[in-house]
N, C-alpha and C positions, 0 to 999 in steps of 0.2 A: 772405050770399047765395051760392047755388050756381047757376052758369050754365055750368059747364065740363064737365058730363057725368061728373064725378068725385064721390065721396062726401066732398068737401072743400069748405069755404067758399072763395070766390074770394080772400078776404083771406089765408087760410092758404097758398094756392098762391102768392100774391104774396110772402108772407114767405119761402117756400122759394126763390123766384127771387132775392130781394134778398140772400139769404145765400150765394149761389153764389160760389166763390172766384175765378173767372176768366171772361173773355168767352167762352172756348172752352166752358166748362161751361154758360154761359147759352145759347150757340148750340146745343149738343147737346140741352139740355132742350126748347127751343122747336121744334126740328126733329123730335124724337122723339115729342113728345106734342102733338096738336092742341089739347087742353084747356089745356095750359100756354101754347101759342102764343096762344090767344084771350085768356087773362088778361093776358099780356104786352102784347098789342095795345091793351088798355084803359089802360095806364099805362107806356108804353115809356120816357119821359123819367126818371121816378123810379127805374125798375128799372135802367136803364143807369148812372145816377148812383150808385146803391147798390153795384152791382158794381164800378164804378170806384173807389169808396172801399175796397172789399175788396181790390182789386188794389194800389192805391197807399198806402192807409192815411190817417191824419189829415193828411198833407202834401199831400192832393189839391188844395187851393187853390193851393199853390205850383207843383205840377206842371201844373195847367191854365193858370196864368199863363205858364208856360214855353212850352207847346205852342201857345198862342194868340197869341204875339207874332210878328209878321211884320216882319223887319228891312227897312229901305229898300234900294233898289238901290245897288250899289257905285259906280255911275258918276255919282252926284250930285256937283256941282262942289265942295261942301264938306260938312264934317260938320255935319249938322243934327240936333239932339236934342230936337225938340219933340214926339216921339212916345214918350217914356219911359213905360213901364207905370205905372199908378196904384197907390197902396198896396193891399195885399191885403185887400180887404173881401169877406166871404163872399157877399154878395148880388150882387157883380159877376160871380161865376162860376156863377150859377144858369142861365145859358143852356144849352140842351140840348147834350149831348156827342155830337158827330158820329162816324160810323164812322172817319173819318180820324184824329180826335183820339184815339179808343180805341186805334188801332194805335200812335200815337205815345206814348201813355201807357204801353202795355206795353213798348215799346222803352226808354224812359228809366227806367222802374221797374226793369228788369233791370240797367241800369247802376248805379243807385243801390243796389240790393241787393248787387251785386257789390262795390261800394266799401264798403258797410257791413260785409260779411263780412271784408274786409281790415282795415278800421279796428278792428273788434272783436278780430281776431287780434293786431294790433300794439299796441293801446292799452287793451283791456278785459280779455281773457282769452285767453292764448296756447294753452290746452289744446284748444280746439275751432276748427275752420276755419269753421263756420257762426256767424253773428252771435249773440252772447250779450247784446246790448243789450236791456234791458227796454223796454217800450213808450215811456216818456217820453224816455229817452235816444235811442231809435231815431227818434222824432219830431224831436227837436232836430237830429240828424245829417241826416236826410233833407231836412228843409226847408232846411237850409243848403246842401246839394248842389244842390237844385233852384234855389235863388236864385243860386248860382254859375253854373249852367247858363244861366239867363236872362241874367245879367250878361255871360257870354261870348258870348251870341248878340247882345245889344244892341251890345256893343263888340267885335265880331268882328275879329280881328287882320288878316284879309285885306283889309279896307277901307283900311288905312293904307299899306302899301308902294306900292300903285297910286296913292294920293293923292299921296304924297311924290314919286314918279317923275313924275307928270303935272305937278305944280307946279314941279318943277325943270326939266322940259322946256319949260314955258311961261315960264321965266325968273322965276318967283315968288321974291321975296327971302325970306331966312330969317325976317324979321319976320312975314310972313304965315303961314308954317308954324307959327311960335310961337303965333300967335293961334288957329289951328286946334287946336293941342295944348292950349292953355289952355281952349278950349271943351270939349274932350274930358274934361279933368280935372274941370272944373266939373260936367259932366253926370254923370260917375261919382260924384262926391261927392253930387250931388243925388239920384241914384237910391238910394244907400246910406243917405242921411240919414233915410229913412222907417223904418228899423229901429231897435229899441231897442238900448241898449248891450249887453245880454245877447245879443241876436241878432247883433250885430256880432262879439262874441267867438266865437260859434258859427261864423260864416263864416270868421273868422281861423283858428280851430282846424282847420277842414276844409281851408283853404288850406295850412297847414303840413303836414298829412297828405298832400295831393295832391303837394306838393313832394317829400316823402319817397319816394313810389312813382314819381314821375317821375324822380327821381335814379336809382333802380334800373332803370327802363325804358330809360334812354338811356345807361347806363354803358358799353356796348360799342359805341356809335355812333362813327363816325369823326369826326363833327363835335363834337370835344371841347370847343370853346369854349362851347357851349350849357350846359355844366354849371356855368359861372360865372354864368349868368343864369337860374337855374331858375324864378324867379317870372315872368319874362317869358314863359316857355314855357307857363305856366298858361293863356295866352290861347287855346290849342287846345281847351280845355274838358274837363270830367271824363270824358266818354265816350271821347274819343280817348286820354286818359291811361290809362284802365283797359285799353283794347284794346291799347295798346302795351306795357303791363306784362304782360298775359297772353300776348301773342304778338309779341315784338319784330320778328319777320320780317314781320308783317302790314303795317307802316306804309304808308299810302297816299301818303306823301310830305309829309303835313302837318307833322310834327315837324321833319324835315330842312329843309323849306322855311322854316319859322318860324325855325329856328336860323340859316339862311343870311341871312334878312331881318334878324334881330337883330344878327348879326355884321357885316352890311353897313351897319348903322345906318339901314336903311329903316324898320324897325318898332320898333326899340328905344326911341326917345323916347316912343312911344305905349304900349308894353307894359311898360316899366320900372316896377316897383312896382305891377303890374297891379291888385292888390287892397289890398296893405298901405299904399300911399300915401294913397288916399282914406279908408280906415278909420282910419289913424293920424291923419289930419287931423281927422276927426270926433271921435275919442276925445279928442284934445288940446283941441278946441273945447269939449267937454263937461266938461273938467277931470278926465278919467278916465285911469288908468294904461294905458299901451300895453304889453301883456305880451310877453315874449320867448317863443321856441319852447320853452324849458325851464321856463317858468313854470307851476306847478301850476294857477294860476287860469285859464289858457288852456284846459287840458284839462278842468277841472271845469265849464266852460261847457256841455259836453255830457255828461260822465261824472260821476255821483255817487259811484260806487265803482269802483276798479280792482282786479280779482282777481289775486292773486299779484304785486302790485307790488314786494314786498320779498323774494320767493323767492330762495333761494340755490342755487348749483351743488351737485349731489349728491356731487361729488368734492372740490372744493377749498374749498367753503363760501363762496365769494365771492357777495355779493348782486348778482344779475344781473337779477332780475325778468322782464320781458317779453322780454328778449334771450336767454333760455335756449333751447337747442336740444333739441327733442323731436319725436316723429312729426308733430305738427300744424304745426310751424314749419319742418320740413326744406325744404319746397318754396319757402318765402319766402327762406330763407337761401341756397338754391342759386342764387337770382337775385341776392340783395343782397350776399353775402359776397365780398370781394375775394380771399379765400383758398380757400374751399371750392367755388366754382363750377367748372364743367367746364373752363373755359379756363385755370384757375390751379392746379388740384389737383395737377398733376404736380410743382409746386414743393415739395410736402411730401415727396417721395421723398428718401431719405437720401443723404448724400454728394454725389457728382457726377452722380447719376442724372438730375436734372432737365434736364441738358444733353445727355443721350443719347437723342435722339428715336427712334432705332431700337428702343430697349428699351421705351418707353412710348407711342409715337405712335399705334399702332393701337388701344390700349385706353383711353387717357385723352384722347381727342379730344372736342371739343364735339359733333361730328356723331354719335358713338356714343351719347352720353347725352342728346341733345336732346329726345327724344320720350317718354322713360320715367322710371324711377327715377333720381334724382340719383346721380352717381358716388360721392360721399362717403357717402351712406346705404347704397348697395350694399356698399361696403367695410366700413362700420360693422356692418352685419348679418352679413357674412361673419366678421368678427372674433369675434362672439358665437355662432357656430355651431361651436365647438370649436377655434378657431384662436388664441385669446387667449394672449398671452405671460404667463408666470408673474407678472410684476410688476403685471399688471392684473387679478389674480384677484378683487379686491373690486369690480370694475366690472360693472354690469349693463346689458343692452340698453335697459331702460326708464328708465335714469337721465336726468335733465334736466341737461345740461352747458352750461357757458359755452363760448364759442368757443375759448378758450385750451385747455381740457381736451379738447375734441373734436379740435383740431389735434394735441395731444400724443399721443393714442392712435392717431390715423391715421398720424402720422409714423413711429411704431414698427412699424406693420403694413403700410403701403401697398405696400412692395416684395414682401412675402410674398403679399399678395392678388393683385398683378399677376402673380407667378409662377404662382399657382394658376389664374388666368384663362387663361394660356397653356397650361397642362396640360389644362384643361377644353376648350380649343379644339383639342386634338390636336397642338399644336406640339411639336417635338423640343426638349428642354431641353439646351442646349450645356454643355460643360465649364465649370466655374466659373473665373473669373479670380482669380488670387491676391490681387489688391487689392480684389476685390468692388466694392461701390458706391462706394468711395473712389478707384477707379482714375481717374487723370487722362487716360490715353491714350484712354479711351472718348469723351472730349469733343471730340477733334480728329482721331481716326483712325476712319473709317467701317469700314475693314477689320477693325481690332481689335474695334470695337463689335459687328460682325456675326459675329465668329468665336467669341466667348466670352460666357458668361452673367455679368452684373454684378448680378443681383438676389440677392445673397448677401453674407455677412459677409467682411471681409478676413481672410485666413489667413496671409499673409506679414507678419512683423514685427508681428503683432497683439498 
């Protein structure tokens, strides 16, 4: 039937609307065309649900379950868990999707896609920064993340420090606190018990992955103790973990606050073994193996195939797989490597140069390289622009290298690159020190360090 003023059947217009990839596209369509708007008005619920599916994908039930859960107030006298979300039944989520829920779906979908891109790069295919997970693998990953998001909302860590502090202030003995802790553990186990063993493996797999990127995100924080309790810090939730990974300077205080609470023992009893303890308990109860983080069975719960799993370094031939460095992984290793990141790369300078801040401070500082290309990739690119030493003639810029080989080529060239940076910056190059980069005096005499150039070979007694 045609009632829209267009030479198109209403059902065809409806199909066009339901295939739109985003809510912004739907909004544009119905605001641009009165005919499209009239068709939309006849079936808004089904159209919005269809577009929601296009935005979120087949994990829409899990995403809706997340956005529709409203946690209780923090100031309840005790932890009451009689409001746990029910198992994921499709018909439970047939209620119309509200505008507020649409906004929340967009927000959490962006987080999940960002995490999927990272997961793919680190565990599926290192050659591309965009996710290479096929639909089934993507569905497994996304539903696990949405379930962890919901779990983190139900058992939000900020409830516990206030509770412990209040109970201690009121003179509550440790036995009553233990009762609350036991109720919390039982509720967590009850919530997770609704999932199949395969789904618990998926959640555990994503948990291990989140710990990996959380470790990278907080490695430069002053609160070093938190690194020993990584799983406790998962309680801040996937969105905060991804944001902290992308922009360590962003932190709204959540991570530092949680680290403090964990170290001060206010939250730790409640956040310790945040996901692994209840999952481990359920798997043991089912007589199923509890996989370790290196267990292939853990990763195969999401991934059917891992591309390049046994790839070797193009120079030394060592099997390095997804840990190889190449253009797509440089950004990740700039954050994760203890050697190649901007705060440490000066330690690769030859001889005593790492201790001569006057020589490298302006050019190898974290501030200089924080917003653009990583320092080590800029140096690596420079090496292959006609500055390569003869011993590296067989090396190519497109090589996939293990970290050891990358460190090796950088170590031999870094002082030369630094010297060239100074020339390009218009600095006057001073007379060479006889002892070059091996000079000991440069490390303790600022006068000597500023009077001579040490980015050179030793010429005396060489």
